N, C-alpha and C positions, 0 to 999 in steps of 0.2 A: 562360783564361776564355772561355766561349762567346760568340760574336758575336751580338748581338741585331739582327734585321732586321725592320723595320716595313713592312707593305704597305698601300697605299692603294687601296681598292676592288678592282678586278680587276687593277690594275697593280702590278708589282713596284716597290719603291723604286728610283729611278734617281739615282745620284750622278754628275752630269754635270760635265764640265770641257771647256774648249776643247781640241780635238785638233789636232795639227800638220797641215799641208797634206799631202795624199797625191796620188797620181796620179789619183784619182777626185774630187778636191776635198776640202774640209774634212770630216773624218769626226767621229763621235761616240764618246767613250769613256764607258762606262756599266757599272754593276754590275747583274746581273739575278738575282733569286731566284725559285724556283718557287712556285706558289700552294699546293702541297700538300707534305706531308712524305714523299711517295712516292720522291723522287729522292735516295736515300741511297746513297753509294758508299763502298767500302772504300778505304783508302790505296793499295792495290795497283792498283785500277781507276783512281784519279785519276792515279797515276804513269804508267799505260799511256796515258791520254789526253793526258798532257803530253809523252810520249816522241816525239821527232822523228826518231829513227833508224829504219832498216828494221825492220819488225815492230811499231813503235809505231803508235798510233791518232791522233796529233795531226793529221796532214795530212788524213786522212779526215774527222775531226770538224770541222776548220777549214773545209774546202771545202764540206761539206754544210751547215754553219751559215751560211756566206756565201750559198749559194744561197737558203736560207730568208729571210735578211735582205734579199735583192733580189727578193722576191716580185713578180711582174708585170714582170720585166725583159724587154726587147724584143730580145734578142740570143741567138743560139745559137752564136756564135763563142766557143768555150771559151777559146782562147788569149788573145783580146782581153779576155775577161771577167776572167781572172785577172790580167792586166797592169793592168787598170783598178783592181783592188782589192788590189794587191800589198802594201800596208801594213796591210791588215786582219789582226787576229789575235784569238784567243779563248783564254782561260785559265780553268782551274778553281781555285777556292779551296775547300779542304776545311774544313768546320766541324763542330761536334759534332752539329748537327741536320740535316746534309745538305750540299749544295754551293751555291756561288754562281758565276755565270759573269761573268768580266771581259771586256768587249768593248773592243777598241782599234781606232780608226778604222773604226767600223761605218758602213755606208751611211746617209745622212741619211733616205732614203725610208722606213726602218723605224720612224721616230719621228714622233710628233705632239705638238707643244708640249713637247718634251723627254721624252716618255714612249714607251716601246716599245709598238707596236701589239699588242694582246692576242693576236690570232691568230698573229702571228709569234712571240711569246714561247712560246705553246703548241707551235708547230712546232719551236722550238729544243730544247725539252726532249723532244720526240718523237725528234729526231735523237739526242740523248744516250742516251735509253732504248734505242733499237734498236741503236745501235753497240755499246754495252756488252753488251746481252743476246746478240746474235749472236756476239760475240767470246768471251764467257765460257761461255754455256750451249749454244751450237750448234756452233761451229767447234772448240772445245776441250773437248768433252764426249763421253765414250765412249758415252753413252746414245744418241747420234744417229750412225748409220752412214750417212754421206753418200755412200757408194759403192753404195748400194742404192736402188731406186725407192721402197720403202716407207719407208726411213729419211729420204729427202728430203721425201716427202709429210708425214711426221710432223714434221719440222723446220719446214716451212712453217706447219703448223697451230700449233705452239708459238710461233712468232714473232708470228703474228696474234693468238693468244690473249693473249700477254703485252702486246700493244699494245691489248688490250680491243676488238679488232675483231670477234671472234667473239661474236655475240649469239644467244641462244636465242629465235628469232623464231617467231611463230605462223603467219605466212604469208610465203612468198618474195616479195620485192619490190625486190631490188637489181639494177639494170640497169647493166651495164658498157658504157661508151661509149668506143670507140677511134676514132682519127682523127689527122690531122696537126696539128703545132703551127704549120706554115707554110701557112695557108689564107687565101683571100681573104675580103672582107667579106660577100659573098653567102652563102658556105658557113658562115661563122661565125654569121650571123643565123639561118640554117636550123637549125644544130645547137642554137642557143638555143631556137628554137621547138619542136623535138622534145623537148628537155628540159622545156620548159614543159608540153607535152601529157602527158609521163610524170609530172611532178609533180602535175598535176591528178588523175591516177589513183592517187595515193598512192605512186608509185615513188620510191625513193632512187637516187642516182647514184654510180657508181664510175668513175674515169678514171685516166689516168697522171699526173694532177694539174697538168699544165703549162698553157700558153696554147692558143689556137686551138680545135680541136675537143674539147679536154679541158676548157676553161673554159666554152664555150658551153652545153652541157647542164646543167652545175651552176648556171649563172646563171639559166637558164630555169626549172629545177626549184625554185630558191630562191624565185622570184617566185610560182610556182604553190603552193608549200607555204604561203606567207604568205596567199594567197587562201583556201586550204582550212583555214587555222588549224592547220597541222601544225607543231608547235613543236620536234619532235625530228628534223627532216629530216637525213639523213646525206649528206655529200658527201665520199666516201672517195677519197683519193689514194694510189696505190701507185707507188713509184719505187725507184730503186737508185742507188748512189754514182756509177756511170759516166755517168748521164744527167741527174742532178738539176740540175747547173749549166746545162745547155742547155735544160732544161725545168723551171725553178724552180716550186715550188708556187704555184698561183694563189690569190688572196685568199679564194676561196669555200670551199676545202678546210677542213673542220672535223675531219677525222680523217686523219692522215698516218702512213704506214708506210714505212720505208726497208728494203727487202729486200736481202739480201747481193749478189745478182747478177741479171742479166736473166732467167735461166731460172726462178729462184724467184719473181721478180716475176710472170712470166707464169703460173706455176702458181697463185700466189695469186689472180689474176684468175679463173681457171676454177674454182677450188675455192669461192670465196665468191659469185660472180655467179650470178644465176638466169636472165638473158637478156642477149644481146649485140647492140649496134648498132654498125656500123662506118660512120663518116663518111669522106669523102675524105681522103687523106693521101699520104705518100711512102713511102720505104723502110721506115721503122719500122712503118707501118701494114701493109705487106705482110708484114713479119716476124710481126706479131701474127696476121694472117689465116692464114698458112701454119702457124704453131704450132697454132692452134685446129683447122684442117682436118685436120692430121696426126693429132691426137688423136681427132677424131671419125671418121676413117677406120680407126682400129684396130678389128679385128673385135669385140672385147669391148664396144665402145661403139655398136654398130649400132642397138640398141633404146633407147638413152638419149635422151630428149627434150632438146633443147638449142636454144632459140630463137636464131637468128642472122640478122640482117637487115642488108643493106647499104643505106644511105639517103643521099640527097643531093638538092639542088635540081635543077631541069631543066638548069641550066648545068653540072652534074656528070655528066650522062648518059653522055657519051663516056668519062669516067674509069672508070665502072663497067663499061661495055662492054669496055674494055681489060682490066680486072681479071678479068672473067668469062671472056673469051677466053683469057687467060693460064692461069687455073686449069683450064679444060676441056682445053687443049692440053698441059698438063704433068701434071696429076693425074687428068684424066678426068671424065666425066659424073657418076660416083659422088660426087666431091667437090662438084660443083655442086649436087647434090641436098640438101646439108646447109645451104644458105642460100637466102634469097629476096632480091630486089632491089626496093626501093620508091623511086621517083623522085617528088619533091615529096610531097604528102599527109602532112604531119607527124602530123595527127590519125589518119589511117588506119594509119600505121606504129606509133604508140603503142597503138592498139587491137589490132593484130596481136600486139604484144609482150605486152600484157596477157593475151591468149588463150594465147600460148605459155607464159607463166609459170604460168598455171593448169594447163596440162598437166604442167609440172614438179612443181607441188604435188601433183597426184593421183598421179604416178608415185612420188614420194618417200614419200608416205603408204603406197602399196601395197607398196613394197619396203622400208619401214622405214628409209629413208636420212634423214640429218639435213637439215633445211632450211638450217642455217647453214654447212655445209661439205660439198662434194660428194665424199664418200669413195668412192662407187661408180664414179666415172669412172676408167678405166684410162689412165695416162699412161706410155708406153714410156720406159725409162731414157734412150734416145737424145735425148728431148726435155728431159730433166732435167739431163744432164751439162753443167756450165759450158763454154762455148765461148769460148776466148780468140782473138780475131782477130789473127793475125800474117800476115806474108807467106807463111810456110810453111804454116800451117793453111788459109789461104784458097786457096792453090794446090792443096792436096790434097783439097779437097771433092769428094765423089762425086756429081757432077751428071750422072748417066746414067739412062736410062729402065729399064735392066734390074735393077730392085730393087723391093721392095714399095712400093706407092704412099705409105704413111705414112712410109717411110724416105726417099723422095725429097723429101717435104714437109719432113722434118727437116733435110735437107741444104740445101734451098733456103732454109729459115728461117735457117740459119747464114750463108748468103751475104748475105742482107739484113741480118742482125745485124752482120756485118763492115762492110758499107757504111755503116750508121748509125754504127758506132764510128769509122770512118775520116773521118767528117765532124764529129764532135762530142766524142769521148772522147780525153782527153789522151794516153794511152799509144799509141793508134793514130795520132793526129795526128803525134806525134813520130817514130814508125816510118816513116810515109809521107814525112815531110819529109826523112828520112835516106836512104830506100831507094826512093822513088818509089811509084806506085800499087800497090794489091793487084792481082794477076793471077788472074783467075777462069777456070778451064778446065772443059770438059764436052762433052757431045754437041752437035754443031753446031746441031741443031734447037732444043735447050733454050737454048743460048747466044744464038741469034738472037732467040728469044722474050724472053729476059731483057734483052738489049741494047735491043730495041724498047720494052719496058715502061719501063726506066730512062730512056731518052731522052724518052719522053712525060712522065715526071715532071719532067725538066729543063725541057722546053719549057713545061710548065704551072707552073713556078716552085714546085715542091713539095719540093725537096730541102733548101733552106736558107731562112731568113728573108732574109738578105742575098744574094740571088741574083746580084747584079751581080758579086760577087767569088767566085762559085762555081767551083770546079775539082773535077772528079770524082776520087774517091779510089780508083777501080777501073779496070781495063782488062779488057774481055771478050774472051777468046780461045777461038774455037770452030772 
């Protein structure tokens, strides 16, 4: 007989009971049902999500759901995070009209007066949606050839469309904001003010969905949208399983997508965004910058307008001076011509971004390209192939000057990706614990520049939130 579930207002019915003590304190056990009938799974899909053996999806689903339930957490210590919630679990109950989620020892912070916070509930089902779709329709579907550039771009489009992120917009107005999760209060307030200025101009915000420079612009834009009576403001968060626990979705995100890996996450940013602002950050921000510059340096993209502004308060001027110098000395002046730097002047930066997006609009109208997905942008396959940072792959990176500039950018991007993984991603953390730090080799000049930049990040406390216990996961050999 079909189970009947009643919902109250926007909340799912919660069947609460006292949970046993866990390593993170008393948790909550609850049943959660979706607000719509869209989340219907086959028996095979449910079994795959329950499966804990290799090839099963339970661990991926459990860890991503836990990150969502701890929205706003203040740690990027992944190992400590999982130990804190070691007793948490999530199970699916198959019903005739869909599924129900059973939470065991869920974090108390996700509930108010015994009810799951609505935004967190929506994110839980976004996790479920994306994991199932990617596994069934992308990774195990002959329609998508993930060994080709066009196949990967097509897969990214389908993942976003399935998540209902692809909107047929009349005018481009989505600004991607990148920057570090470990930034100081001055930089956070600045990012919030820039978001506010963008929101006043009708811009929506897309970020990596975490704290710091990812939360600030969204918070500022939300206030501005309220002032302008914009009721459908978008705060899009794009993440991936390897990073979500270290950068859990902030509470302002109202559209969440879990991409399968960092490369598809980065491509999703550049395909849906109309303009980019980069705030101060650490290794992850450099990974994003190098990815984007490498694409823009491809000869096919020379004439494609792509607004890219580095912005920060006056206290961050030396940070951007170091970034600018590193780019010019490794990738050359041609790369530096693809971005501008604005210090202070949030209003001026927002104005320049608005002008840049207007150029994007005119270009896409002229070339008959879509406003909602940047099909015209050429992305070399080297920027799309998933890179798994291991001791062997990090040691074999081609970090030499005698290669095309966009290929050097691709390999530098991989180096920073490995450094990010070595500080927050479980598989890389375990490898480093067993075998010591990654060893990065290359031209002595490039290695010296890389070492100097990374040391400046360490000195400015940009590598981790808990900088007191920071130990580099890398060793530069030049």
